[in-house]
N, C-alpha and C positions, 0 to 999 in steps of 0.2 A: 545690681547686686552680683558680686563675683564669688562670694564665699559659698561653696557647695562641696559636700554637704555640711550643714551646720551640726556640729557634734554637741549634743546636750547630755551632760552628766547628771545622774540621779542615783539615789539608793534604789534597792530592788524590792522594797516593801510594796504591798498593794496600794497603799495611800500615796507613796512617793511616785509610783508609776501613774496613778490616776492624775496627780498634779502635773506630771510631765505631759500627759495627754492634753490637759487644758492649755498648757503653754503652746504645744505643737498646733492645736486647733486655732488658737489666736493668731499664731504666725501664718498659718495657711490661709486664714481669712484675708490677711493683708497682702501676703505674698503667695498666691496660688501655686506658683511654679517652684517654690523653694524645696530643696532637698534636705531632709532632716535625718540624722542618725542618733538614735538613743544609745547611750553608753552607761551600762549599769555598773556601779562601783560599790563594793562592799565596804562599810565603814565600821569603825570601832564600836559605834553605838548600836549596831545591829545585834539584837538579843538572840541568845541561844539558850535552850533549856539548861545546859550545864553551867550557865553563868549564874543561876539562882535568881534571887529577887533583890539584888543590891540596888539601893536607890541611885538614880542618876546623880543626885547631889553628892553622893559618897564615892562615885567613880572618878578615877583620875581623868581629867579633861573636861568633865561636866558637859555642857551643851556642845562643846567642840567635838565630842565623840561622834556626832551625827554628820560632821562636815570635814573632818581632818583629811581623810584620804581623797575626798572629792576636790577639796581646795588644792591639794598637792598636784592632782591631775590637771587642774585648771592652770596653775602656775607653770607647770611643765609643758603646757600646750597640747596635752592629750585630748582635751575637750575645749570647746569654745565658750561654753557657758554652763551653769549648773542651776538646777531647780531645787528649791528648799521650802520647807515650812518655815516661815520667818520666825515663829516662836521658838524654833529649835536652834537658832543661830546665836552664837556668842555676841556680846555687845561690842567687842573689838575684833576686827578682821585682820588677817595676815596682811602685811605690807604688799601693795600692788593689786589688791582685790577690792571690788566695790559691790554693794547691794543697792543699786540705784533704780532697779526696774521691778515693778510689782504688778500683779493683776488686781482687778477690783476685789475688794475684801468680801469674803463670804460671811455667813453667820458667825458672829463673834462670841456667842454664848458657850458656856460649858453645858454638859448634859449630865444630870444625875441618873445613874443607871442601876436598876435593882429589880429583882423579881419579888421582893418582899415589902417594898414601900415605894410610895410615889414622891416622897420628899425626905430630906435628911431628918426632919423632926419626927417622922413616923417610924424611923428605925428603932428597934427595941434597945434597951440599955445594954451596953457591952457589945453591940454589933461591930463587925469588922468591916472597915472601909479600905479598899485597896487603891493606893495611889502612890506614884513615885514623884509627884509634884509637891514641893514644899509649900507652894502657894495654896494648892487645894487642901493639903493637910492642915495648914494654918486656919483656913476658913472652916473646915470641919470641926476642929477642936475649939475654935472660938464660939461656935454655936452649940456643940455637943462634946464637952470635955469628957463625958462618960464613955465615948466610943473609942475603939482601937484603930489606929491607922497603920497599915502595913504596906511595904513596897510591893508593887506589881509591875512586871516588865513584859515586853512583847508587843507585837503589832496590834492593831485594833481588834481583829478577830480573835487573836490569842487571848487577849484580856477578856473579851466577851465569853470565850469558852471557859476561862477560869471562873468567871462569875457564875455561869450556868452549872459548873461542876461543884459549886458551893465552897470554893476556896475563900471567897469573900462574900459579904452580904450586899455590898454596893461598891460602885466605882464611879469615876468621872472620866469622860472623854470630851473632846471638842465637837460641837455640833457641826462645824465645817467639815471635819474629817469624816464623820458619819454620813453627811450629805454627799460628799464626793465618792464615797463607796456605796451609796444607795442603801445604807443600812437603816431600817426603820423597825419599829416594834412598840408594843404597849408597855415596855419596860424602860423606855427612854423618855426622860422628862427634862426639857430645857430649863436652865436656871437663868433668871433674868440678871442682867449685868448689875443692877442695883443691889442684888443680893450676893453676887460673887463676881468681882471685877476680873476680867480675863487677863491672860498672860500677855506680855508685850508681843505684839505682832500676831496674835492669835487670829486665825481665819485668813491670813495673807499668804499667798504664794509669791515667793521672791525669786528673782533670777540673778545669780551672781556672775560677774564678769571680771576679766582683767582690766585694770584701769586704762591700760594703753591699747586695748582692743577697740579702736575707733569704729571700724566697720561693723563689728558685732553690736556695739553699744548704740550706734546710729539706727541699726535695724530694729533693736528692741524698743527704741523710743516710740515706735508706732503702736506698740501694744501696752505701753506703760500707762497705768491709771494714776493721774497726777494727784487727785485728792487722797487716795489711799497711800500714795508715796509720801505726801506731807505728813499724814497721820503716823506712818511708820517712822519717819525721822523724829517726830516729837517723842514717841514712845521709846525708841532706841537711845535717844540722847538722855532721857531720864534714867534709863537702865544703866548707862555708862557712869553717870554721876553717883548713882547708888551702889556702884560696884556690883551690879546685878549679875548673879550667877545662879546655878541651880541650888546653891546653899541659902539664898536669900528669898523669902516669900514676898514677891512683888506683883501687884496688879497694876496694869496701865492700859488706859483706853482713851484714844483720841478719835473724834468723829466730827464731821461738819453737820451743823444743824442750823437752819435758817440763816445761812451765809456765814456763820461764825464757827470757829473751831472750839469745841468743848473738850477739855482734858481732865480726866480723873486719874489720880495716882495714889496708891496705897502701899505701905510697907508694914509688915507684920512680924511678930516673933513666931518661932516655930510652933509654940504651944497655943498661939492665937490670943494670948492674954494682952499683948501690947499691939495697938494699931495706930498708925500715923497716916493721916490722909491730907490731900490737897486737891482742890478743884479750881479750875480757871476757864474762862471763856474769853476769846479775843479774835481779832482779825489777823490772819496770816495768808500770805500768797507765795512765799519763797521758801526754799530749803533752809536758808540761813535763819529765817524767822522761826521755822519749825524747830530747828536744833536749839536755838536760844530759848524758846518757850519750854521745851522739855528739860533743859539743863537748869533753868531758873526755878522751875517748879520743884524739881528733885532736890535742889540745894536747900529749899525751905524745909524739906523733911530731913535732910542730912544734918542740919544744924540742930534739929529738935530731938531726933531719935538718939538713943544711947549708942555708944560705939560698939557695944556688945552685939548689936544686930548686924554689924558689918564684918564680923570675924568668923 
């Protein structure tokens, strides 16, 4: 291995840094003598109080806000690879970049977080739920149309602080992020995937590279979790077919169970009144099979759901 140090790009949020530590630890286990350099890059998606609470779905760039500047640095050779939360990545990458390496998936579930109730059903009528996720908003309104959903931005701790300050009555966060930050409490309640299908890629740490960076990509092969990677390809292929962006409430969850891949996909309207679902289980072993499975499953929903859900 001749590349030293390996420059790893990341956002500067506590969660992003924690994820970068996980990648660095995995690399160190395989390559004890490797030299690593963390490069913190500020992105358009990094929230500031003066930005207000605009929904990510309404911001120019959508999910790309979390990666635009990092991907530019990657393409320009300022960094050798980049660490991301896969769920924050756009379904289509800039030319020349790849998301082919992932760590083993962590807890895929969402967490219902409130100091006033243990479940969504227990919230009083008219309670305010803070979420900038159209998927979570759709789920909330499908179950409780009497509640009010308002956007809430900021890193994990900022959102928890807003909850504690009474700005909202409840919010949702990813269990994986809470775990990586070692945040626990009797106000955090996991939501089973059967009740709330996670976002595409939720719980997965992904490593982005240049397609032509052979030495870096070969190095990362040693820490890549193949089964998680296949699941990621299934989910992202479905997202591409559904034109998935922050504007579209989509849940996607692929996992291996008893040797087969099980895939659940759901598309909803923003108000939660329209829900289109597909579920499949099959045997796959290659990336091509994973991509085909995701695309075929999504096309079944695409032809059934009204065009209004994709605009």
